[in-house]
DRENPA-3360 file (N, C-alpha, C; in nm, 2 decimals, always signed):
BEGIN
1 = MEFHELSE = +8.84/-8.15/+12.82/+8.87/-8.11/+12.68/+8.75/-8.13/+12.59 ~ +8.72/-8.04/+12.51/+8.60/-8.05/+12.42/+8.65/-8.09/+12.29 ~ +8.58/-8.19/+12.23/+8.61/-8.24/+12.10/+8.50/-8.20/+12.00 ~ +8.54/-8.16/+11.88/+8.44/-8.11/+11.78/+8.43/-8.22/+11.68 ~ +8.30/-8.25/+11.65/+8.27/-8.35/+11.55/+8.28/-8.28/+11.41 ~ +8.31/-8.37/+11.31/+8.30/-8.33/+11.17/+8.20/-8.42/+11.10 ~ +8.13/-8.37/+11.01/+8.03/-8.45/+10.94/+8.11/-8.54/+10.84 ~ +8.04/-8.64/+10.79/+8.11/-8.73/+10.69/+8.16/-8.65/+10.57;
9 = IERLLLYN = +8.08/-8.56/+10.52/+8.12/-8.48/+10.41/+8.25/-8.40/+10.44 ~ +8.25/-8.33/+10.56/+8.37/-8.26/+10.60/+8.49/-8.35/+10.61 ~ +8.47/-8.46/+10.66/+8.58/-8.56/+10.67/+8.63/-8.60/+10.53 ~ +8.54/-8.63/+10.44/+8.57/-8.67/+10.31/+8.65/-8.55/+10.24 ~ +8.60/-8.43/+10.25/+8.66/-8.32/+10.18/+8.81/-8.30/+10.24 ~ +8.82/-8.31/+10.37/+8.96/-8.29/+10.42/+9.05/-8.41/+10.38 ~ +8.99/-8.53/+10.38/+9.07/-8.65/+10.34/+9.12/-8.63/+10.20 ~ +9.03/-8.58/+10.11/+9.07/-8.56/+9.97/+9.18/-8.45/+9.96;
17 = QYEILKKL = +9.17/-8.34/+10.04/+9.27/-8.24/+10.04/+9.40/-8.29/+10.08 ~ +9.41/-8.37/+10.18/+9.54/-8.43/+10.22/+9.59/-8.53/+10.11 ~ +9.50/-8.59/+10.04/+9.54/-8.68/+9.92/+9.61/-8.59/+9.82 ~ +9.55/-8.48/+9.79/+9.61/-8.38/+9.69/+9.74/-8.33/+9.74 ~ +9.75/-8.29/+9.87/+9.88/-8.24/+9.92/+9.98/-8.35/+9.91 ~ +9.95/-8.48/+9.94/+10.05/-8.59/+9.93/+10.10/-8.59/+9.79 ~ +10.02/-8.58/+9.69/+10.06/-8.59/+9.55/+10.15/-8.47/+9.51 ~ +10.12/-8.36/+9.57/+10.19/-8.23/+9.53/+10.33/-8.22/+9.60;
25 = SDDEDDKK = +10.34/-8.29/+9.71/+10.46/-8.28/+9.80/+10.57/-8.37/+9.75 ~ +10.70/-8.31/+9.76/+10.82/-8.39/+9.73/+10.88/-8.44/+9.86 ~ +10.83/-8.39/+9.97/+10.89/-8.42/+10.10/+10.82/-8.54/+10.16 ~ +10.90/-8.65/+10.19/+10.85/-8.77/+10.24/+10.79/-8.76/+10.38 ~ +10.85/-8.67/+10.46/+10.80/-8.65/+10.60/+10.66/-8.59/+10.59 ~ +10.64/-8.49/+10.50/+10.51/-8.43/+10.48/+10.41/-8.53/+10.44 ~ +10.45/-8.62/+10.34/+10.36/-8.72/+10.29/+10.31/-8.81/+10.40 ~ +10.40/-8.85/+10.49/+10.37/-8.94/+10.60/+10.27/-8.87/+10.70;
33 = EYEIYQKI = +10.30/-8.74/+10.72/+10.21/-8.67/+10.81/+10.07/-8.66/+10.75 ~ +10.06/-8.64/+10.62/+9.93/-8.63/+10.55/+9.85/-8.76/+10.56 ~ +9.93/-8.87/+10.56/+9.87/-9.00/+10.57/+9.81/-9.02/+10.71 ~ +9.88/-8.98/+10.81/+9.83/-8.98/+10.95/+9.70/-8.90/+10.96 ~ +9.70/-8.78/+10.90/+9.58/-8.70/+10.91/+9.46/-8.77/+10.84 ~ +9.49/-8.84/+10.73/+9.39/-8.91/+10.65/+9.33/-9.02/+10.74 ~ +9.42/-9.09/+10.81/+9.37/-9.20/+10.89/+9.29/-9.15/+11.01 ~ +9.33/-9.04/+11.07/+9.25/-8.97/+11.17/+9.11/-8.94/+11.12;
41 = LQYGFVRN = +9.10/-8.89/+10.99/+8.97/-8.85/+10.93/+8.89/-8.97/+10.89 ~ +8.96/-9.07/+10.83/+8.89/-9.19/+10.78/+8.82/-9.26/+10.90 ~ +8.88/-9.27/+11.01/+8.82/-9.35/+11.12/+8.75/-9.26/+11.22 ~ +8.75/-9.13/+11.20/+8.68/-9.04/+11.29/+8.74/-9.03/+11.43 ~ +8.87/-9.03/+11.44/+8.94/-9.02/+11.57/+8.93/-8.88/+11.62 ~ +8.81/-8.84/+11.67/+8.78/-8.70/+11.71/+8.88/-8.65/+11.80 ~ +8.93/-8.73/+11.89/+9.03/-8.69/+11.99/+9.16/-8.64/+11.93 ~ +9.19/-8.68/+11.81/+9.31/-8.64/+11.74/+9.29/-8.54/+11.64;
49 = YQKFIGDI = +9.17/-8.48/+11.62/+9.15/-8.38/+11.52/+9.24/-8.26/+11.55 ~ +9.27/-8.23/+11.67/+9.36/-8.12/+11.71/+9.49/-8.13/+11.64 ~ +9.54/-8.25/+11.60/+9.67/-8.27/+11.54/+9.67/-8.19/+11.40 ~ +9.56/-8.19/+11.33/+9.57/-8.12/+11.20/+9.49/-7.98/+11.21 ~ +9.41/-7.97/+11.31/+9.34/-7.84/+11.32/+9.43/-7.73/+11.37 ~ +9.52/-7.77/+11.46/+9.62/-7.68/+11.52/+9.56/-7.56/+11.59 ~ +9.60/-7.44/+11.55/+9.57/-7.32/+11.61/+9.44/-7.26/+11.56 ~ +9.37/-7.33/+11.48/+9.24/-7.27/+11.43/+9.15/-7.26/+11.54;
57 = GTECTPVE = +9.10/-7.14/+11.57/+9.01/-7.11/+11.68/+8.88/-7.17/+11.66 ~ +8.81/-7.20/+11.77/+8.68/-7.26/+11.76/+8.57/-7.15/+11.75 ~ +8.61/-7.03/+11.78/+8.51/-6.92/+11.77/+8.57/-6.81/+11.67 ~ +8.48/-6.74/+11.61/+8.51/-6.63/+11.52/+8.54/-6.51/+11.60 ~ +8.62/-6.42/+11.55/+8.64/-6.29/+11.61/+8.51/-6.21/+11.60 ~ +8.46/-6.16/+11.71/+8.33/-6.08/+11.70/+8.34/-5.96/+11.61 ~ +8.24/-5.93/+11.54/+8.23/-5.82/+11.45/+8.25/-5.69/+11.53 ~ +8.21/-5.68/+11.65/+8.23/-5.56/+11.74/+8.37/-5.54/+11.76;
65 = VMNFVYDV = +8.45/-5.64/+11.78/+8.60/-5.63/+11.80/+8.66/-5.57/+11.67 ~ +8.62/-5.63/+11.56/+8.68/-5.58/+11.43/+8.64/-5.44/+11.40 ~ +8.52/-5.40/+11.43/+8.47/-5.26/+11.40/+8.55/-5.17/+11.50 ~ +8.57/-5.21/+11.62/+8.64/-5.12/+11.72/+8.78/-5.10/+11.67 ~ +8.85/-5.21/+11.62/+8.99/-5.20/+11.58/+9.00/-5.10/+11.46 ~ +8.90/-5.12/+11.36/+8.90/-5.03/+11.25/+8.88/-4.88/+11.29 ~ +8.79/-4.86/+11.39/+8.76/-4.72/+11.44/+8.88/-4.66/+11.50 ~ +8.96/-4.74/+11.58/+9.08/-4.69/+11.64/+9.18/-4.65/+11.53;
73 = FEMFRSLN = +9.20/-4.74/+11.43/+9.29/-4.70/+11.32/+9.25/-4.58/+11.25 ~ +9.12/-4.57/+11.22/+9.07/-4.45/+11.15/+9.09/-4.32/+11.24 ~ +9.08/-4.33/+11.37/+9.10/-4.22/+11.46/+9.25/-4.18/+11.45 ~ +9.34/-4.28/+11.46/+9.48/-4.25/+11.46/+9.52/-4.19/+11.32 ~ +9.46/-4.24/+11.21/+9.48/-4.19/+11.08/+9.44/-4.04/+11.08 ~ +9.33/-4.01/+11.13/+9.27/-3.87/+11.13/+9.37/-3.78/+11.21 ~ +9.41/-3.83/+11.33/+9.50/-3.75/+11.41/+9.63/-3.72/+11.34 ~ +9.69/-3.82/+11.28/+9.82/-3.81/+11.22/+9.81/-3.72/+11.09;
81 = YSYGDYEK = +9.70/-3.74/+11.01/+9.68/-3.67/+10.89/+9.66/-3.52/+10.93 ~ +9.58/-3.49/+11.03/+9.55/-3.36/+11.07/+9.68/-3.29/+11.13 ~ +9.75/-3.37/+11.21/+9.87/-3.31/+11.27/+9.98/-3.27/+11.17 ~ +9.98/-3.34/+11.06/+10.08/-3.31/+10.95/+10.08/-3.16/+10.92 ~ +9.97/-3.09/+10.92/+9.96/-2.95/+10.89/+10.02/-2.86/+11.00 ~ +10.03/-2.91/+11.12/+10.08/-2.84/+11.24/+10.22/-2.88/+11.29 ~ +10.27/-2.98/+11.22/+10.40/-3.04/+11.26/+10.51/-2.94/+11.29 ~ +10.51/-2.83/+11.21/+10.62/-2.74/+11.22/+10.60/-2.64/+11.34;
89 = NKSDTFDP = +10.49/-2.65/+11.40/+10.46/-2.56/+11.51/+10.52/-2.62/+11.64 ~ +10.63/-2.57/+11.68/+10.70/-2.62/+11.79/+10.64/-2.59/+11.93 ~ +10.54/-2.52/+11.93/+10.47/-2.48/+12.06/+10.37/-2.58/+12.11 ~ +10.37/-2.70/+12.05/+10.27/-2.80/+12.08/+10.28/-2.83/+12.23 ~ +10.16/-2.86/+12.29/+10.16/-2.89/+12.43/+10.14/-3.04/+12.45 ~ +10.17/-3.12/+12.35/+10.17/-3.26/+12.37/+10.28/-3.32/+12.29 ~ +10.32/-3.44/+12.33/+10.43/-3.51/+12.26/+10.38/-3.58/+12.13 ~ +10.44/-3.55/+12.02/+10.39/-3.62/+11.89/+10.40/-3.77/+11.90;
97 = EDLKFYGY = +10.47/-3.83/+12.00/+10.47/-3.97/+12.02/+10.33/-4.02/+12.06 ~ +10.25/-3.93/+12.12/+10.12/-3.97/+12.16/+10.03/-4.00/+12.04 ~ +10.07/-3.96/+11.92/+9.99/-3.98/+11.80/+10.02/-4.13/+11.74 ~ +10.11/-4.20/+11.81/+10.14/-4.34/+11.76/+10.04/-4.44/+11.82 ~ +10.01/-4.54/+11.74/+9.92/-4.65/+11.79/+10.00/-4.73/+11.88 ~ +9.95/-4.76/+12.00/+10.03/-4.83/+12.10/+10.01/-4.98/+12.09 ~ +9.90/-5.03/+12.03/+9.87/-5.17/+12.02/+9.77/-5.21/+12.12 ~ +9.76/-5.34/+12.15/+9.67/-5.39/+12.25/+9.74/-5.49/+12.34;
105 = DGNYEADH = +9.69/-5.51/+12.46/+9.75/-5.60/+12.55/+9.73/-5.75/+12.51 ~ +9.84/-5.82/+12.49/+9.83/-5.96/+12.44/+9.76/-6.05/+12.54 ~ +9.76/-6.02/+12.67/+9.70/-6.11/+12.77/+9.55/-6.08/+12.78 ~ +9.50/-5.96/+12.77/+9.36/-5.93/+12.80/+9.28/-5.88/+12.68 ~ +9.36/-5.84/+12.57/+9.29/-5.79/+12.45/+9.34/-5.86/+12.33 ~ +9.35/-5.99/+12.34/+9.41/-6.07/+12.24/+9.34/-6.07/+12.11 ~ +9.21/-6.07/+12.11/+9.13/-6.06/+11.98/+9.16/-5.94/+11.91 ~ +9.17/-5.83/+11.98/+9.20/-5.70/+11.92/+9.34/-5.70/+11.87;
113 = LVYADFLL = +9.43/-5.75/+11.94/+9.57/-5.75/+11.90/+9.59/-5.83/+11.78 ~ +9.54/-5.95/+11.77/+9.55/-6.04/+11.66/+9.49/-5.98/+11.53 ~ +9.37/-5.91/+11.55/+9.31/-5.85/+11.43/+9.39/-5.73/+11.38 ~ +9.43/-5.65/+11.48/+9.51/-5.53/+11.44/+9.64/-5.58/+11.37 ~ +9.71/-5.68/+11.42/+9.83/-5.73/+11.35/+9.79/-5.78/+11.21 ~ +9.68/-5.84/+11.19/+9.64/-5.89/+11.06/+9.62/-5.77/+10.97 ~ +9.55/-5.67/+11.01/+9.52/-5.55/+10.92/+9.66/-5.48/+10.89 ~ +9.74/-5.47/+10.98/+9.87/-5.40/+10.96/+9.97/-5.48/+10.88;
121 = NDLGLYKE = +9.99/-5.60/+10.92/+10.10/-5.68/+10.86/+10.06/-5.77/+10.74 ~ +9.94/-5.83/+10.75/+9.90/-5.92/+10.64/+9.84/-5.84/+10.53 ~ +9.75/-5.74/+10.56/+9.68/-5.67/+10.46/+9.76/-5.54/+10.42 ~ +9.85/-5.50/+10.51/+9.93/-5.38/+10.48/+9.85/-5.25/+10.49 ~ +9.74/-5.25/+10.57/+9.66/-5.13/+10.59/+9.72/-5.04/+10.70 ~ +9.68/-4.91/+10.70/+9.71/-4.82/+10.80/+9.86/-4.81/+10.82 ~ +9.93/-4.78/+10.72/+10.08/-4.77/+10.72/+10.13/-4.67/+10.83 ~ +10.05/-4.56/+10.85/+10.09/-4.47/+10.95/+10.09/-4.53/+11.09;
129 = SQKTGKHA = +10.03/-4.64/+11.11/+10.03/-4.70/+11.24/+10.12/-4.82/+11.25 ~ +10.18/-4.86/+11.14/+10.27/-4.97/+11.14/+10.40/-4.94/+11.21 ~ +10.45/-5.04/+11.28/+10.58/-5.02/+11.35/+10.69/-5.09/+11.27 ~ +10.81/-5.04/+11.28/+10.92/-5.09/+11.20/+11.02/-5.14/+11.30 ~ +11.11/-5.22/+11.24/+11.22/-5.27/+11.32/+11.21/-5.41/+11.34 ~ +11.32/-5.47/+11.39/+11.34/-5.61/+11.40/+11.24/-5.67/+11.51 ~ +11.22/-5.59/+11.62/+11.13/-5.64/+11.73/+11.00/-5.56/+11.74 ~ +10.95/-5.51/+11.63/+10.83/-5.44/+11.63/+10.71/-5.53/+11.67;
137 = SYNSHWPT = +10.64/-5.48/+11.77/+10.53/-5.56/+11.83/+10.41/-5.47/+11.86 ~ +10.29/-5.52/+11.84/+10.17/-5.44/+11.88/+10.12/-5.48/+12.01 ~ +10.20/-5.56/+12.09/+10.16/-5.60/+12.22/+10.20/-5.49/+12.31 ~ +10.10/-5.41/+12.36/+10.13/-5.30/+12.45/+10.17/-5.34/+12.59 ~ +10.14/-5.46/+12.63/+10.17/-5.51/+12.76/+10.09/-5.44/+12.87 ~ +9.99/-5.36/+12.83/+9.90/-5.30/+12.93/+9.77/-5.27/+12.86 ~ +9.66/-5.27/+12.93/+9.53/-5.25/+12.86/+9.52/-5.11/+12.80 ~ +9.47/-5.12/+12.67/+9.46/-4.99/+12.60/+9.31/-4.96/+12.56;
145 = IPKYKAML = +9.23/-5.06/+12.56/+9.09/-5.04/+12.52/+9.02/-4.93/+12.59 ~ +9.03/-4.92/+12.73/+8.97/-4.81/+12.79/+9.01/-4.67/+12.74 ~ +9.14/-4.66/+12.72/+9.20/-4.53/+12.67/+9.15/-4.50/+12.52 ~ +9.14/-4.61/+12.44/+9.09/-4.59/+12.31/+8.95/-4.55/+12.31 ~ +8.87/-4.61/+12.40/+8.73/-4.58/+12.40/+8.71/-4.43/+12.44 ~ +8.78/-4.38/+12.53/+8.77/-4.24/+12.57/+8.82/-4.15/+12.46 ~ +8.92/-4.19/+12.39/+8.97/-4.11/+12.28/+8.87/-4.11/+12.16 ~ +8.81/-4.23/+12.14/+8.71/-4.24/+12.03/+8.59/-4.15/+12.06;
153 = RSWHQVLG = +8.54/-4.15/+12.19/+8.43/-4.07/+12.22/+8.46/-3.92/+12.19 ~ +8.58/-3.88/+12.23/+8.62/-3.74/+12.21/+8.63/-3.71/+12.06 ~ +8.69/-3.80/+11.99/+8.71/-3.78/+11.84/+8.58/-3.77/+11.77 ~ +8.48/-3.86/+11.80/+8.35/-3.85/+11.74/+8.28/-3.72/+11.78 ~ +8.30/-3.67/+11.90/+8.24/-3.55/+11.94/+8.30/-3.43/+11.87 ~ +8.43/-3.42/+11.85/+8.49/-3.31/+11.78/+8.46/-3.31/+11.63 ~ +8.45/-3.43/+11.58/+8.42/-3.44/+11.43/+8.28/-3.40/+11.40 ~ +8.19/-3.44/+11.49/+8.04/-3.42/+11.46/+8.00/-3.49/+11.34;
161 = EDSYRKLT = +7.93/-3.43/+11.25/+7.88/-3.50/+11.13/+7.99/-3.50/+11.02 ~ +8.09/-3.42/+11.02/+8.19/-3.41/+10.92/+8.31/-3.50/+10.95 ~ +8.29/-3.63/+10.92/+8.39/-3.73/+10.96/+8.52/-3.73/+10.88 ~ +8.52/-3.65/+10.77/+8.64/-3.66/+10.69/+8.72/-3.53/+10.68 ~ +8.70/-3.44/+10.78/+8.77/-3.32/+10.78/+8.89/-3.33/+10.86 ~ +8.98/-3.23/+10.84/+9.10/-3.23/+10.93/+9.07/-3.16/+11.06 ~ +9.13/-3.21/+11.16/+9.11/-3.16/+11.30/+9.20/-3.04/+11.32 ~ +9.16/-2.95/+11.40/+9.24/-2.83/+11.44/+9.34/-2.89/+11.55;
169 = LEEIKSVL = +9.44/-2.81/+11.57/+9.54/-2.85/+11.68/+9.47/-2.86/+11.81 ~ +9.38/-2.78/+11.84/+9.30/-2.79/+11.97/+9.22/-2.91/+11.98 ~ +9.16/-2.95/+11.86/+9.08/-3.08/+11.86/+9.17/-3.20/+11.88 ~ +9.29/-3.20/+11.82/+9.38/-3.31/+11.83/+9.42/-3.32/+11.98 ~ +9.45/-3.21/+12.04/+9.49/-3.21/+12.18/+9.37/-3.26/+12.27 ~ +9.25/-3.22/+12.24/+9.14/-3.27/+12.31/+9.12/-3.42/+12.31 ~ +9.14/-3.48/+12.19/+9.13/-3.62/+12.17/+9.24/-3.69/+12.25 ~ +9.36/-3.64/+12.24/+9.47/-3.70/+12.31/+9.45/-3.69/+12.46;
177 = EAKK = +9.40/-3.58/+12.51/+9.38/-3.56/+12.66/+9.27/-3.65/+12.71 ~ +9.18/-3.70/+12.62/+9.07/-3.79/+12.67/+9.12/-3.92/+12.73 ~ +9.24/-3.96/+12.68/+9.30/-4.09/+12.73/+9.35/-4.08/+12.87 ~ +9.37/-3.96/+12.92/+9.43/-3.95/+13.05/+9.34/-3.98/+13.17;
% end
């Protein structure tokens, strides 16, 4: 197990934050827990830092992951926005369900899944990709990145330089077929 050191300044700042939280709290159990955290920080019990650090990751989400997630959402937005003009055409050769964002695999694409969930649920972005219902989840339970990469290549190819135009029905079909 790897233990991360905190500088004296970092320990002092955290110690003072827990002191403030103690004064603001009316809950005696919370106050007792803050005192424990303060003791851990005061004496530098590095092995116990995890007690108050909790689920804070030791690494940042790579910018490439965040950019990829944004690109995927922009692609789905473009597909859905463009398809709105053709929705009444019942001769489609694809299932409109294919226009829905599937999510990411929680086991192998966790960084992507967590960031997508943050954008959709915490920031409220990309409403057309949000799922509704009591058990709505963005865990696809199967790898989606390879399919998204193929779709993105096709999408960029059909858009060319004009990245804000509506796609034709044939272009939409071409992007959707790229995932197969």
